[in-house]
mmCIF file of the protein (N, C-alpha, C, O) and its ligand, coordinates in Angstrom:
data_MODEL
# 
_entry.id   MODEL 
# 
loop_
_entity.id 
_entity.type 
_entity.pdbx_number_of_molecules 
1 polymer     1 
2 non-polymer 1 
# 
_entity_poly.entity_id                      1 
_entity_poly.type                           'polypeptide(L)' 
_entity_poly.nstd_linkage                   no 
_entity_poly.nstd_monomer                   no 
_entity_poly.pdbx_seq_one_letter_code       MARSGTKPGKGVYSCSKCGTTQSLKTAASTLKRCPQCGSTLFRKTSAPAAA 
_entity_poly.pdbx_seq_one_letter_code_can   MARSGTKPGKGVYSCSKCGTTQSLKTAASTLKRCPQCGSTLFRKTSAPAAA 
_entity_poly.pdbx_strand_id                 A 
# 
loop_
_entity_poly_seq.entity_id 
_entity_poly_seq.num 
_entity_poly_seq.mon_id 
_entity_poly_seq.hetero 
1 1  MET n 
1 2  ALA n 
1 3  ARG n 
1 4  SER n 
1 5  GLY n 
1 6  THR n 
1 7  LYS n 
1 8  PRO n 
1 9  GLY n 
1 10 LYS n 
1 11 GLY n 
1 12 VAL n 
1 13 TYR n 
1 14 SER n 
1 15 CYS n 
1 16 SER n 
1 17 LYS n 
1 18 CYS n 
1 19 GLY n 
1 20 THR n 
1 21 THR n 
1 22 GLN n 
1 23 SER n 
1 24 LEU n 
1 25 LYS n 
1 26 THR n 
1 27 ALA n 
1 28 ALA n 
1 29 SER n 
1 30 THR n 
1 31 LEU n 
1 32 LYS n 
1 33 ARG n 
1 34 CYS n 
1 35 PRO n 
1 36 GLN n 
1 37 CYS n 
1 38 GLY n 
1 39 SER n 
1 40 THR n 
1 41 LEU n 
1 42 PHE n 
1 43 ARG n 
1 44 LYS n 
1 45 THR n 
1 46 SER n 
1 47 ALA n 
1 48 PRO n 
1 49 ALA n 
1 50 ALA n 
1 51 ALA n 
# 
loop_
_struct_asym.id 
_struct_asym.entity_id 
A 1 
B 2 
# 
loop_
_chem_comp.id 
_chem_comp.type 
_chem_comp.mon_nstd_flag 
ALA 'L-peptide linking' y 
ARG 'L-peptide linking' y 
CYS 'L-peptide linking' y 
GLN 'L-peptide linking' y 
GLY 'peptide linking'   y 
LEU 'L-peptide linking' y 
LYS 'L-peptide linking' y 
MET 'L-peptide linking' y 
PHE 'L-peptide linking' y 
PRO 'L-peptide linking' y 
SER 'L-peptide linking' y 
THR 'L-peptide linking' y 
TYR 'L-peptide linking' y 
VAL 'L-peptide linking' y 
ZN  non-polymer         . 
# 
_pdbx_entity_nonpoly.entity_id   2 
_pdbx_entity_nonpoly.name        ? 
_pdbx_entity_nonpoly.comp_id     ZN 
# 
_pdbx_nonpoly_scheme.asym_id         B 
_pdbx_nonpoly_scheme.entity_id       2 
_pdbx_nonpoly_scheme.mon_id          ZN 
_pdbx_nonpoly_scheme.ndb_seq_num     1 
_pdbx_nonpoly_scheme.pdb_seq_num     101 
_pdbx_nonpoly_scheme.auth_seq_num    101 
_pdbx_nonpoly_scheme.pdb_mon_id      ZN 
_pdbx_nonpoly_scheme.auth_mon_id     ZN 
_pdbx_nonpoly_scheme.pdb_strand_id   A 
_pdbx_nonpoly_scheme.pdb_ins_code    . 
# 
loop_
_atom_site.group_PDB 
_atom_site.id 
_atom_site.type_symbol 
_atom_site.label_atom_id 
_atom_site.label_alt_id 
_atom_site.label_comp_id 
_atom_site.label_asym_id 
_atom_site.label_entity_id 
_atom_site.label_seq_id 
_atom_site.pdbx_PDB_ins_code 
_atom_site.Cartn_x 
_atom_site.Cartn_y 
_atom_site.Cartn_z 
_atom_site.occupancy 
_atom_site.B_iso_or_equiv 
_atom_site.pdbx_formal_charge 
_atom_site.auth_seq_id 
_atom_site.auth_comp_id 
_atom_site.auth_asym_id 
_atom_site.auth_atom_id 
_atom_site.pdbx_PDB_model_num 
ATOM   1   N  N  . MET A 1 1  ? 2.759   -7.209  7.153   1.00 0.00 ? 1   MET A N  1 
ATOM   2   C  CA . MET A 1 1  ? 1.986   -5.970  7.097   1.00 0.00 ? 1   MET A CA 1 
ATOM   3   C  C  . MET A 1 1  ? 2.923   -4.784  6.904   1.00 0.00 ? 1   MET A C  1 
ATOM   4   O  O  . MET A 1 1  ? 4.062   -4.783  7.370   1.00 0.00 ? 1   MET A O  1 
ATOM   5   N  N  . ALA A 1 2  ? 2.409   -3.769  6.201   1.00 0.00 ? 2   ALA A N  1 
ATOM   6   C  CA . ALA A 1 2  ? 3.189   -2.557  5.994   1.00 0.00 ? 2   ALA A CA 1 
ATOM   7   C  C  . ALA A 1 2  ? 2.416   -1.391  6.599   1.00 0.00 ? 2   ALA A C  1 
ATOM   8   O  O  . ALA A 1 2  ? 1.186   -1.369  6.569   1.00 0.00 ? 2   ALA A O  1 
ATOM   9   N  N  . ARG A 1 3  ? 3.136   -0.436  7.140   1.00 0.00 ? 3   ARG A N  1 
ATOM   10  C  CA . ARG A 1 3  ? 2.484   0.724   7.758   1.00 0.00 ? 3   ARG A CA 1 
ATOM   11  C  C  . ARG A 1 3  ? 2.655   1.960   6.902   1.00 0.00 ? 3   ARG A C  1 
ATOM   12  O  O  . ARG A 1 3  ? 3.656   2.107   6.200   1.00 0.00 ? 3   ARG A O  1 
ATOM   13  N  N  . SER A 1 4  ? 1.680   2.845   6.958   1.00 0.00 ? 4   SER A N  1 
ATOM   14  C  CA . SER A 1 4  ? 1.811   4.099   6.233   1.00 0.00 ? 4   SER A CA 1 
ATOM   15  C  C  . SER A 1 4  ? 2.945   4.897   6.877   1.00 0.00 ? 4   SER A C  1 
ATOM   16  O  O  . SER A 1 4  ? 3.222   4.766   8.069   1.00 0.00 ? 4   SER A O  1 
ATOM   17  N  N  . GLY A 1 5  ? 3.588   5.725   6.058   1.00 0.00 ? 5   GLY A N  1 
ATOM   18  C  CA . GLY A 1 5  ? 4.708   6.505   6.553   1.00 0.00 ? 5   GLY A CA 1 
ATOM   19  C  C  . GLY A 1 5  ? 6.036   5.804   6.360   1.00 0.00 ? 5   GLY A C  1 
ATOM   20  O  O  . GLY A 1 5  ? 7.095   6.392   6.582   1.00 0.00 ? 5   GLY A O  1 
ATOM   21  N  N  . THR A 1 6  ? 5.981   4.537   5.941   1.00 0.00 ? 6   THR A N  1 
ATOM   22  C  CA . THR A 1 6  ? 7.213   3.798   5.688   1.00 0.00 ? 6   THR A CA 1 
ATOM   23  C  C  . THR A 1 6  ? 7.373   3.591   4.186   1.00 0.00 ? 6   THR A C  1 
ATOM   24  O  O  . THR A 1 6  ? 6.481   3.905   3.397   1.00 0.00 ? 6   THR A O  1 
ATOM   25  N  N  . LYS A 1 7  ? 8.509   3.066   3.819   1.00 0.00 ? 7   LYS A N  1 
ATOM   26  C  CA . LYS A 1 7  ? 8.776   2.783   2.411   1.00 0.00 ? 7   LYS A CA 1 
ATOM   27  C  C  . LYS A 1 7  ? 9.004   1.286   2.247   1.00 0.00 ? 7   LYS A C  1 
ATOM   28  O  O  . LYS A 1 7  ? 10.141  0.819   2.186   1.00 0.00 ? 7   LYS A O  1 
ATOM   29  N  N  . PRO A 1 8  ? 7.912   0.550   2.179   1.00 0.00 ? 8   PRO A N  1 
ATOM   30  C  CA . PRO A 1 8  ? 7.993   -0.917  2.140   1.00 0.00 ? 8   PRO A CA 1 
ATOM   31  C  C  . PRO A 1 8  ? 8.469   -1.486  0.817   1.00 0.00 ? 8   PRO A C  1 
ATOM   32  O  O  . PRO A 1 8  ? 8.673   -2.693  0.692   1.00 0.00 ? 8   PRO A O  1 
ATOM   33  N  N  . GLY A 1 9  ? 8.646   -0.627  -0.162  1.00 0.00 ? 9   GLY A N  1 
ATOM   34  C  CA . GLY A 1 9  ? 9.145   -1.123  -1.450  1.00 0.00 ? 9   GLY A CA 1 
ATOM   35  C  C  . GLY A 1 9  ? 8.092   -1.061  -2.533  1.00 0.00 ? 9   GLY A C  1 
ATOM   36  O  O  . GLY A 1 9  ? 6.902   -0.869  -2.284  1.00 0.00 ? 9   GLY A O  1 
ATOM   37  N  N  . LYS A 1 10 ? 8.588   -1.232  -3.751  1.00 0.00 ? 10  LYS A N  1 
ATOM   38  C  CA . LYS A 1 10 ? 7.728   -1.163  -4.919  1.00 0.00 ? 10  LYS A CA 1 
ATOM   39  C  C  . LYS A 1 10 ? 6.681   -2.272  -4.900  1.00 0.00 ? 10  LYS A C  1 
ATOM   40  O  O  . LYS A 1 10 ? 6.985   -3.415  -4.558  1.00 0.00 ? 10  LYS A O  1 
ATOM   41  N  N  . GLY A 1 11 ? 5.455   -1.935  -5.266  1.00 0.00 ? 11  GLY A N  1 
ATOM   42  C  CA . GLY A 1 11 ? 4.432   -2.970  -5.319  1.00 0.00 ? 11  GLY A CA 1 
ATOM   43  C  C  . GLY A 1 11 ? 3.057   -2.399  -5.038  1.00 0.00 ? 11  GLY A C  1 
ATOM   44  O  O  . GLY A 1 11 ? 2.878   -1.190  -4.888  1.00 0.00 ? 11  GLY A O  1 
ATOM   45  N  N  . VAL A 1 12 ? 2.084   -3.307  -4.971  1.00 0.00 ? 12  VAL A N  1 
ATOM   46  C  CA . VAL A 1 12 ? 0.712   -2.887  -4.716  1.00 0.00 ? 12  VAL A CA 1 
ATOM   47  C  C  . VAL A 1 12 ? 0.321   -3.328  -3.310  1.00 0.00 ? 12  VAL A C  1 
ATOM   48  O  O  . VAL A 1 12 ? 0.552   -4.474  -2.926  1.00 0.00 ? 12  VAL A O  1 
ATOM   49  N  N  . TYR A 1 13 ? -0.263  -2.426  -2.556  1.00 0.00 ? 13  TYR A N  1 
ATOM   50  C  CA . TYR A 1 13 ? -0.636  -2.702  -1.178  1.00 0.00 ? 13  TYR A CA 1 
ATOM   51  C  C  . TYR A 1 13 ? -2.131  -2.501  -1.009  1.00 0.00 ? 13  TYR A C  1 
ATOM   52  O  O  . TYR A 1 13 ? -2.696  -1.565  -1.574  1.00 0.00 ? 13  TYR A O  1 
ATOM   53  N  N  . SER A 1 14 ? -2.773  -3.359  -0.248  1.00 0.00 ? 14  SER A N  1 
ATOM   54  C  CA . SER A 1 14 ? -4.199  -3.194  -0.027  1.00 0.00 ? 14  SER A CA 1 
ATOM   55  C  C  . SER A 1 14 ? -4.466  -2.949  1.451   1.00 0.00 ? 14  SER A C  1 
ATOM   56  O  O  . SER A 1 14 ? -3.844  -3.556  2.323   1.00 0.00 ? 14  SER A O  1 
ATOM   57  N  N  . CYS A 1 15 ? -5.403  -2.045  1.711   1.00 0.00 ? 15  CYS A N  1 
ATOM   58  C  CA . CYS A 1 15 ? -5.778  -1.691  3.068   1.00 0.00 ? 15  CYS A CA 1 
ATOM   59  C  C  . CYS A 1 15 ? -6.253  -2.935  3.816   1.00 0.00 ? 15  CYS A C  1 
ATOM   60  O  O  . CYS A 1 15 ? -7.022  -3.734  3.282   1.00 0.00 ? 15  CYS A O  1 
ATOM   61  N  N  . SER A 1 16 ? -5.789  -3.089  5.054   1.00 0.00 ? 16  SER A N  1 
ATOM   62  C  CA . SER A 1 16 ? -6.175  -4.268  5.830   1.00 0.00 ? 16  SER A CA 1 
ATOM   63  C  C  . SER A 1 16 ? -7.622  -4.203  6.277   1.00 0.00 ? 16  SER A C  1 
ATOM   64  O  O  . SER A 1 16 ? -8.215  -5.226  6.621   1.00 0.00 ? 16  SER A O  1 
ATOM   65  N  N  . LYS A 1 17 ? -8.200  -2.998  6.273   1.00 0.00 ? 17  LYS A N  1 
ATOM   66  C  CA . LYS A 1 17 ? -9.591  -2.848  6.716   1.00 0.00 ? 17  LYS A CA 1 
ATOM   67  C  C  . LYS A 1 17 ? -10.592 -2.877  5.574   1.00 0.00 ? 17  LYS A C  1 
ATOM   68  O  O  . LYS A 1 17 ? -11.559 -3.638  5.601   1.00 0.00 ? 17  LYS A O  1 
ATOM   69  N  N  . CYS A 1 18 ? -10.350 -2.032  4.559   1.00 0.00 ? 18  CYS A N  1 
ATOM   70  C  CA . CYS A 1 18 ? -11.365 -1.917  3.509   1.00 0.00 ? 18  CYS A CA 1 
ATOM   71  C  C  . CYS A 1 18 ? -10.915 -2.442  2.151   1.00 0.00 ? 18  CYS A C  1 
ATOM   72  O  O  . CYS A 1 18 ? -11.718 -2.557  1.224   1.00 0.00 ? 18  CYS A O  1 
ATOM   73  N  N  . GLY A 1 19 ? -9.633  -2.757  2.040   1.00 0.00 ? 19  GLY A N  1 
ATOM   74  C  CA . GLY A 1 19 ? -9.176  -3.372  0.788   1.00 0.00 ? 19  GLY A CA 1 
ATOM   75  C  C  . GLY A 1 19 ? -8.811  -2.389  -0.312  1.00 0.00 ? 19  GLY A C  1 
ATOM   76  O  O  . GLY A 1 19 ? -8.458  -2.806  -1.416  1.00 0.00 ? 19  GLY A O  1 
ATOM   77  N  N  . THR A 1 20 ? -8.888  -1.092  -0.036  1.00 0.00 ? 20  THR A N  1 
ATOM   78  C  CA . THR A 1 20 ? -8.489  -0.112  -1.035  1.00 0.00 ? 20  THR A CA 1 
ATOM   79  C  C  . THR A 1 20 ? -7.012  -0.316  -1.367  1.00 0.00 ? 20  THR A C  1 
ATOM   80  O  O  . THR A 1 20 ? -6.178  -0.483  -0.477  1.00 0.00 ? 20  THR A O  1 
ATOM   81  N  N  . THR A 1 21 ? -6.709  -0.299  -2.653  1.00 0.00 ? 21  THR A N  1 
ATOM   82  C  CA . THR A 1 21 ? -5.323  -0.556  -3.035  1.00 0.00 ? 21  THR A CA 1 
ATOM   83  C  C  . THR A 1 21 ? -4.571  0.739   -3.315  1.00 0.00 ? 21  THR A C  1 
ATOM   84  O  O  . THR A 1 21 ? -5.140  1.765   -3.687  1.00 0.00 ? 21  THR A O  1 
ATOM   85  N  N  . GLN A 1 22 ? -3.294  0.636   -3.120  1.00 0.00 ? 22  GLN A N  1 
ATOM   86  C  CA . GLN A 1 22 ? -2.384  1.755   -3.335  1.00 0.00 ? 22  GLN A CA 1 
ATOM   87  C  C  . GLN A 1 22 ? -1.123  1.160   -3.934  1.00 0.00 ? 22  GLN A C  1 
ATOM   88  O  O  . GLN A 1 22 ? -0.571  0.193   -3.409  1.00 0.00 ? 22  GLN A O  1 
ATOM   89  N  N  . SER A 1 23 ? -0.668  1.747   -5.042  1.00 0.00 ? 23  SER A N  1 
ATOM   90  C  CA . SER A 1 23 ? 0.539   1.189   -5.650  1.00 0.00 ? 23  SER A CA 1 
ATOM   91  C  C  . SER A 1 23 ? 1.717   2.134   -5.469  1.00 0.00 ? 23  SER A C  1 
ATOM   92  O  O  . SER A 1 23 ? 1.607   3.348   -5.644  1.00 0.00 ? 23  SER A O  1 
ATOM   93  N  N  . LEU A 1 24 ? 2.837   1.539   -5.115  1.00 0.00 ? 24  LEU A N  1 
ATOM   94  C  CA . LEU A 1 24 ? 4.072   2.305   -4.977  1.00 0.00 ? 24  LEU A CA 1 
ATOM   95  C  C  . LEU A 1 24 ? 4.920   1.995   -6.202  1.00 0.00 ? 24  LEU A C  1 
ATOM   96  O  O  . LEU A 1 24 ? 5.240   0.840   -6.481  1.00 0.00 ? 24  LEU A O  1 
ATOM   97  N  N  . LYS A 1 25 ? 5.271   3.033   -6.916  1.00 0.00 ? 25  LYS A N  1 
ATOM   98  C  CA . LYS A 1 25 ? 5.967   2.818   -8.188  1.00 0.00 ? 25  LYS A CA 1 
ATOM   99  C  C  . LYS A 1 25 ? 7.465   2.652   -8.049  1.00 0.00 ? 25  LYS A C  1 
ATOM   100 O  O  . LYS A 1 25 ? 8.107   2.051   -8.911  1.00 0.00 ? 25  LYS A O  1 
ATOM   101 N  N  . THR A 1 26 ? 8.028   3.177   -6.975  1.00 0.00 ? 26  THR A N  1 
ATOM   102 C  CA . THR A 1 26 ? 9.470   3.020   -6.778  1.00 0.00 ? 26  THR A CA 1 
ATOM   103 C  C  . THR A 1 26 ? 9.748   2.618   -5.337  1.00 0.00 ? 26  THR A C  1 
ATOM   104 O  O  . THR A 1 26 ? 8.884   2.734   -4.468  1.00 0.00 ? 26  THR A O  1 
ATOM   105 N  N  . ALA A 1 27 ? 10.956  2.149   -5.098  1.00 0.00 ? 27  ALA A N  1 
ATOM   106 C  CA . ALA A 1 27 ? 11.338  1.731   -3.754  1.00 0.00 ? 27  ALA A CA 1 
ATOM   107 C  C  . ALA A 1 27 ? 11.406  2.922   -2.806  1.00 0.00 ? 27  ALA A C  1 
ATOM   108 O  O  . ALA A 1 27 ? 11.408  2.752   -1.587  1.00 0.00 ? 27  ALA A O  1 
ATOM   109 N  N  . ALA A 1 28 ? 11.463  4.135   -3.369  1.00 0.00 ? 28  ALA A N  1 
ATOM   110 C  CA . ALA A 1 28 ? 11.556  5.342   -2.547  1.00 0.00 ? 28  ALA A CA 1 
ATOM   111 C  C  . ALA A 1 28 ? 10.191  5.944   -2.247  1.00 0.00 ? 28  ALA A C  1 
ATOM   112 O  O  . ALA A 1 28 ? 10.101  6.958   -1.556  1.00 0.00 ? 28  ALA A O  1 
ATOM   113 N  N  . SER A 1 29 ? 9.117   5.323   -2.764  1.00 0.00 ? 29  SER A N  1 
ATOM   114 C  CA . SER A 1 29 ? 7.773   5.839   -2.524  1.00 0.00 ? 29  SER A CA 1 
ATOM   115 C  C  . SER A 1 29 ? 7.326   5.545   -1.097  1.00 0.00 ? 29  SER A C  1 
ATOM   116 O  O  . SER A 1 29 ? 7.585   4.469   -0.558  1.00 0.00 ? 29  SER A O  1 
ATOM   117 N  N  . THR A 1 30 ? 6.657   6.510   -0.501  1.00 0.00 ? 30  THR A N  1 
ATOM   118 C  CA . THR A 1 30 ? 6.149   6.330   0.859   1.00 0.00 ? 30  THR A CA 1 
ATOM   119 C  C  . THR A 1 30 ? 4.691   5.876   0.818   1.00 0.00 ? 30  THR A C  1 
ATOM   120 O  O  . THR A 1 30 ? 3.872   6.436   0.090   1.00 0.00 ? 30  THR A O  1 
ATOM   121 N  N  . LEU A 1 31 ? 4.386   4.857   1.608   1.00 0.00 ? 31  LEU A N  1 
ATOM   122 C  CA . LEU A 1 31 ? 3.014   4.370   1.694   1.00 0.00 ? 31  LEU A CA 1 
ATOM   123 C  C  . LEU A 1 31 ? 2.173   5.400   2.457   1.00 0.00 ? 31  LEU A C  1 
ATOM   124 O  O  . LEU A 1 31 ? 2.560   5.869   3.528   1.00 0.00 ? 31  LEU A O  1 
ATOM   125 N  N  . LYS A 1 32 ? 1.028   5.735   1.886   1.00 0.00 ? 32  LYS A N  1 
ATOM   126 C  CA . LYS A 1 32 ? 0.172   6.748   2.520   1.00 0.00 ? 32  LYS A CA 1 
ATOM   127 C  C  . LYS A 1 32 ? -0.990  6.100   3.258   1.00 0.00 ? 32  LYS A C  1 
ATOM   128 O  O  . LYS A 1 32 ? -1.307  4.931   3.041   1.00 0.00 ? 32  LYS A O  1 
ATOM   129 N  N  . ARG A 1 33 ? -1.619  6.879   4.132   1.00 0.00 ? 33  ARG A N  1 
ATOM   130 C  CA . ARG A 1 33 ? -2.793  6.379   4.837   1.00 0.00 ? 33  ARG A CA 1 
ATOM   131 C  C  . ARG A 1 33 ? -3.894  6.078   3.845   1.00 0.00 ? 33  ARG A C  1 
ATOM   132 O  O  . ARG A 1 33 ? -3.970  6.691   2.780   1.00 0.00 ? 33  ARG A O  1 
ATOM   133 N  N  . CYS A 1 34 ? -4.745  5.135   4.197   1.00 0.00 ? 34  CYS A N  1 
ATOM   134 C  CA . CYS A 1 34 ? -5.864  4.804   3.332   1.00 0.00 ? 34  CYS A CA 1 
ATOM   135 C  C  . CYS A 1 34 ? -6.783  6.014   3.172   1.00 0.00 ? 34  CYS A C  1 
ATOM   136 O  O  . CYS A 1 34 ? -7.229  6.581   4.169   1.00 0.00 ? 34  CYS A O  1 
ATOM   137 N  N  . PRO A 1 35 ? -7.070  6.416   1.936   1.00 0.00 ? 35  PRO A N  1 
ATOM   138 C  CA . PRO A 1 35 ? -7.943  7.571   1.693   1.00 0.00 ? 35  PRO A CA 1 
ATOM   139 C  C  . PRO A 1 35 ? -9.402  7.277   2.041   1.00 0.00 ? 35  PRO A C  1 
ATOM   140 O  O  . PRO A 1 35 ? -10.189 8.201   2.247   1.00 0.00 ? 35  PRO A O  1 
ATOM   141 N  N  . GLN A 1 36 ? -9.758  6.016   2.105   1.00 0.00 ? 36  GLN A N  1 
ATOM   142 C  CA . GLN A 1 36 ? -11.144 5.635   2.372   1.00 0.00 ? 36  GLN A CA 1 
ATOM   143 C  C  . GLN A 1 36 ? -11.460 5.551   3.862   1.00 0.00 ? 36  GLN A C  1 
ATOM   144 O  O  . GLN A 1 36 ? -12.461 6.103   4.318   1.00 0.00 ? 36  GLN A O  1 
ATOM   145 N  N  . CYS A 1 37 ? -10.621 4.870   4.609   1.00 0.00 ? 37  CYS A N  1 
ATOM   146 C  CA . CYS A 1 37 ? -10.940 4.636   6.021   1.00 0.00 ? 37  CYS A CA 1 
ATOM   147 C  C  . CYS A 1 37 ? -9.885  5.167   6.984   1.00 0.00 ? 37  CYS A C  1 
ATOM   148 O  O  . CYS A 1 37 ? -10.077 5.139   8.199   1.00 0.00 ? 37  CYS A O  1 
ATOM   149 N  N  . GLY A 1 38 ? -8.770  5.650   6.440   1.00 0.00 ? 38  GLY A N  1 
ATOM   150 C  CA . GLY A 1 38 ? -7.754  6.225   7.306   1.00 0.00 ? 38  GLY A CA 1 
ATOM   151 C  C  . GLY A 1 38 ? -6.859  5.209   7.995   1.00 0.00 ? 38  GLY A C  1 
ATOM   152 O  O  . GLY A 1 38 ? -6.031  5.568   8.832   1.00 0.00 ? 38  GLY A O  1 
ATOM   153 N  N  . SER A 1 39 ? -7.026  3.941   7.644   1.00 0.00 ? 39  SER A N  1 
ATOM   154 C  CA . SER A 1 39 ? -6.189  2.918   8.256   1.00 0.00 ? 39  SER A CA 1 
ATOM   155 C  C  . SER A 1 39 ? -4.722  3.100   7.884   1.00 0.00 ? 39  SER A C  1 
ATOM   156 O  O  . SER A 1 39 ? -4.409  3.605   6.806   1.00 0.00 ? 39  SER A O  1 
ATOM   157 N  N  . THR A 1 40 ? -3.838  2.695   8.764   1.00 0.00 ? 40  THR A N  1 
ATOM   158 C  CA . THR A 1 40 ? -2.408  2.825   8.491   1.00 0.00 ? 40  THR A CA 1 
ATOM   159 C  C  . THR A 1 40 ? -1.765  1.471   8.213   1.00 0.00 ? 40  THR A C  1 
ATOM   160 O  O  . THR A 1 40 ? -0.553  1.378   8.023   1.00 0.00 ? 40  THR A O  1 
ATOM   161 N  N  . LEU A 1 41 ? -2.579  0.432   8.192   1.00 0.00 ? 41  LEU A N  1 
ATOM   162 C  CA . LEU A 1 41 ? -2.027  -0.898  7.954   1.00 0.00 ? 41  LEU A CA 1 
ATOM   163 C  C  . LEU A 1 41 ? -2.426  -1.430  6.585   1.00 0.00 ? 41  LEU A C  1 
ATOM   164 O  O  . LEU A 1 41 ? -3.597  -1.419  6.204   1.00 0.00 ? 41  LEU A O  1 
ATOM   165 N  N  . PHE A 1 42 ? -1.430  -1.889  5.867   1.00 0.00 ? 42  PHE A N  1 
ATOM   166 C  CA . PHE A 1 42 ? -1.651  -2.428  4.526   1.00 0.00 ? 42  PHE A CA 1 
ATOM   167 C  C  . PHE A 1 42 ? -0.965  -3.760  4.397   1.00 0.00 ? 42  PHE A C  1 
ATOM   168 O  O  . PHE A 1 42 ? -0.010  -4.057  5.115   1.00 0.00 ? 42  PHE A O  1 
ATOM   169 N  N  . ARG A 1 43 ? -1.459  -4.567  3.472   1.00 0.00 ? 43  ARG A N  1 
ATOM   170 C  CA . ARG A 1 43 ? -0.743  -5.803  3.184   1.00 0.00 ? 43  ARG A CA 1 
ATOM   171 C  C  . ARG A 1 43 ? -0.408  -5.795  1.705   1.00 0.00 ? 43  ARG A C  1 
ATOM   172 O  O  . ARG A 1 43 ? -1.156  -5.285  0.870   1.00 0.00 ? 43  ARG A O  1 
ATOM   173 N  N  . LYS A 1 44 ? 0.738   -6.377  1.415   1.00 0.00 ? 44  LYS A N  1 
ATOM   174 C  CA . LYS A 1 44 ? 1.177   -6.406  0.029   1.00 0.00 ? 44  LYS A CA 1 
ATOM   175 C  C  . LYS A 1 44 ? 0.357   -7.432  -0.722  1.00 0.00 ? 44  LYS A C  1 
ATOM   176 O  O  . LYS A 1 44 ? 0.144   -8.545  -0.239  1.00 0.00 ? 44  LYS A O  1 
ATOM   177 N  N  . THR A 1 45 ? -0.099  -7.063  -1.891  1.00 0.00 ? 45  THR A N  1 
ATOM   178 C  CA . THR A 1 45 ? -0.879  -8.000  -2.684  1.00 0.00 ? 45  THR A CA 1 
ATOM   179 C  C  . THR A 1 45 ? 0.060   -8.802  -3.571  1.00 0.00 ? 45  THR A C  1 
ATOM   180 O  O  . THR A 1 45 ? 1.143   -8.340  -3.930  1.00 0.00 ? 45  THR A O  1 
ATOM   181 N  N  . SER A 1 46 ? -0.368  -10.000 -3.917  1.00 0.00 ? 46  SER A N  1 
ATOM   182 C  CA . SER A 1 46 ? 0.495   -10.859 -4.725  1.00 0.00 ? 46  SER A CA 1 
ATOM   183 C  C  . SER A 1 46 ? 0.384   -10.501 -6.196  1.00 0.00 ? 46  SER A C  1 
ATOM   184 O  O  . SER A 1 46 ? 1.291   -10.773 -6.983  1.00 0.00 ? 46  SER A O  1 
ATOM   185 N  N  . ALA A 1 47 ? -0.735  -9.887  -6.558  1.00 0.00 ? 47  ALA A N  1 
ATOM   186 C  CA . ALA A 1 47 ? -0.934  -9.542  -7.961  1.00 0.00 ? 47  ALA A CA 1 
ATOM   187 C  C  . ALA A 1 47 ? -0.462  -8.123  -8.253  1.00 0.00 ? 47  ALA A C  1 
ATOM   188 O  O  . ALA A 1 47 ? -1.047  -7.156  -7.765  1.00 0.00 ? 47  ALA A O  1 
ATOM   189 N  N  . PRO A 1 48 ? 0.573   -8.003  -9.030  1.00 0.00 ? 48  PRO A N  1 
ATOM   190 C  CA . PRO A 1 48 ? 1.057   -6.669  -9.382  1.00 0.00 ? 48  PRO A CA 1 
ATOM   191 C  C  . PRO A 1 48 ? 0.129   -5.982  -10.363 1.00 0.00 ? 48  PRO A C  1 
ATOM   192 O  O  . PRO A 1 48 ? -0.582  -6.635  -11.127 1.00 0.00 ? 48  PRO A O  1 
ATOM   193 N  N  . ALA A 1 49 ? 0.141   -4.676  -10.336 1.00 0.00 ? 49  ALA A N  1 
ATOM   194 C  CA . ALA A 1 49 ? -0.671  -3.937  -11.300 1.00 0.00 ? 49  ALA A CA 1 
ATOM   195 C  C  . ALA A 1 49 ? -0.149  -4.222  -12.703 1.00 0.00 ? 49  ALA A C  1 
ATOM   196 O  O  . ALA A 1 49 ? 1.032   -4.518  -12.884 1.00 0.00 ? 49  ALA A O  1 
ATOM   197 N  N  . ALA A 1 50 ? -1.010  -4.133  -13.667 1.00 0.00 ? 50  ALA A N  1 
ATOM   198 C  CA . ALA A 1 50 ? -0.601  -4.379  -15.038 1.00 0.00 ? 50  ALA A CA 1 
ATOM   199 C  C  . ALA A 1 50 ? 0.518   -3.421  -15.426 1.00 0.00 ? 50  ALA A C  1 
ATOM   200 O  O  . ALA A 1 50 ? 0.425   -2.208  -15.243 1.00 0.00 ? 50  ALA A O  1 
ATOM   201 N  N  . ALA A 1 51 ? 1.555   -4.001  -15.958 1.00 0.00 ? 51  ALA A N  1 
ATOM   202 C  CA . ALA A 1 51 ? 2.703   -3.182  -16.338 1.00 0.00 ? 51  ALA A CA 1 
ATOM   203 C  C  . ALA A 1 51 ? 2.345   -2.375  -17.576 1.00 0.00 ? 51  ALA A C  1 
ATOM   204 O  O  . ALA A 1 51 ? 3.170   -1.610  -18.074 1.00 0.00 ? 51  ALA A O  1 
HETATM 205 ZN ZN . ZN  B 2 .  ? -9.017  1.431   4.137   1.00 0.00 2 101 ZN  A ZN 1 
# 
């Protein structure tokens, strides 16, 4: 699991509660809180966004 406010690395993360996805484009990107439900927990998805 990844938490908002951290920099878990490049990739696509989905909210653990509602499934809203958020993509981090660089390793320096900070994961933000879910805009839909405000959850701070995300899991990394195995499917990367289309390049
Ligand atoms: Zn959510």
